[in-house]
N, C-alpha and C positions, 0 to 999 in steps of 0.2 A: 735346798740349803740345809747344811748340817750344823747343828749347834752343839758344842761340847760343854758339859757342866764343868765348873771350876774344880780342879783337883780330882777329876774322875775321868774314866774312859767311856762313859755312857754317851751315846749320840742320840739326839732327838731330831726327828724330822718335822718340818713345818708343813702342816696340812695345806695351807694356802699356796705354798710353792709347788706342791704336788699337783694341785688343780691347775695352776698356771702352766706347769710343765705339760700336763695332759692336753690342755687347750692348744699349746704351741705344737705339740706332736700332731694333734688332729688337724690343725691348719696346714701343717707341712704335708701330711698325707693327702689331704684334699687337693692342695695345689699340685702335688706330684701327679696325682691321678688325672687331673685336668690336662697337664702337660703331656702325659703319655697317651691320653685319649685323642689328642690332635693328630697323631700318626705322622707319617712322612716317608720320604724315600731319599736314599742317597745315590741312586743310580744317575748316570749322566745321559739324559735323553735329548740333549741339544736344545733345551728350552731357554738358554741364555739367561737364567735367573728369573724368568717370568713365573709368578706364583699363580697357580690355578685355584679358583675359588673352591672352598670345601664346604660341606654341610656338617651339621653337628646335631646329635641327639641329646636332649636333656630330659630330665624327669624331676618331679617334685610333688608336693601336695599343697593344695589351697586350704589354708587353715587360719581362720579367726573364728574358731569353731569350725568344724569340717564343712567345706563348701562343696556341695554335691550337684553335679549336672550343670556346672557353669561353663561359660566360654573362657578359653585360655588363648591369648594372643601374644606373640613376641614381636616387638618393633625395634628396629635399629634406632640408635640415638644419633641425631644429626650433629654435625660439627658445632652448631650453635647451641647444643644442649637440648634441643626440642625433640619430641618423639616424631618419628617418620609417620607418614599418613597410611602406608600400606604395611600390613603385617608380613613378616618373613616366615611365620609358622603359626598354625592354628590347630586347636583341638578342644576337647571338653574334659572336665574333671569326671572321675569315676563316681557313679551313683552310690557306691558303698563306703569308700574311704577318702574321697576327695583327691586321690592321686591323679597324675597326668603324665603322659609321655609326649614329647613334642620334638619334631624334626625341624631344625632351622634350615631353610633353603640355602642355596649356593650364594645368595646375596649376603649371607652372614659374614663370610670371609674374615673371621677373627676380629670383628668389630664389637663395640659395646652395644648392649641391647637391654630392653626392659620387658618384663613379663607383666601382663595385665589380665586380671580376672574380672569378668563382668557377668551380670545376671543374664540368664537365658530363660526361655519359657520353661516353667516348672522347676527351676533351680532352687535349692534349699540350703539352709545353713543349720548346723546343729548348735544349739545354745551351749556356750561354755562358761556361762556366769550363773550366779544363783537366780537372777531374773534378767532376761534379755529384752523383752518387750512388755511394758506394763502401761496400758492406757487407762482411761477413766473406767472402763469396763473390766472388773476383776477377772471375768471369765476369759478375757483376751490375753491374759498374762502367759508368757512363754517362760518356762523355767529350765534349769539345767538338764541337758540331755534330750530335750524336745526339738523337733525340726520345725522350722518356719520358712515360708517363701521369701526369697530375696526381693527387695524392692527393685523396680526397673532401673533406677539410677545407681545401683550398687557398683562399686569399682574398688579393686584392691590391686596395688602394683608394687613391684620390687625391681631394682636395677642391680 
């Protein structure tokens, strides 16, 4: 948005709109890259419009504090909104930076899915708060930047 001062030719930019514009451009670029990543073919192979299931590779990072060495599972979302019982892709997060790469199997077929991060043997989280765990024992306190073992019931998910 450009605002002109009264009786002058000076133009002022609104910083809020620049941020909003950048966010819209970023969203558009991400959406475009996802569309182009799907691939496709325009040749006529006599399939009469039958769509062949495709797989898809995704990557990301598990972060509520970096989550290292944890299980990563992708599940389809059923028509009733519940999570499917069997994962369509599995991997673990990297032990250094929490990143993961996951291939969704051919069951994916352009359907909605959910990513779920769960604790594995030895998986850890890097504290991202001033104090993450503080019990009655002051020596058990976990502070910013320290690693601690994930509880067995840990679960983080995103759709």
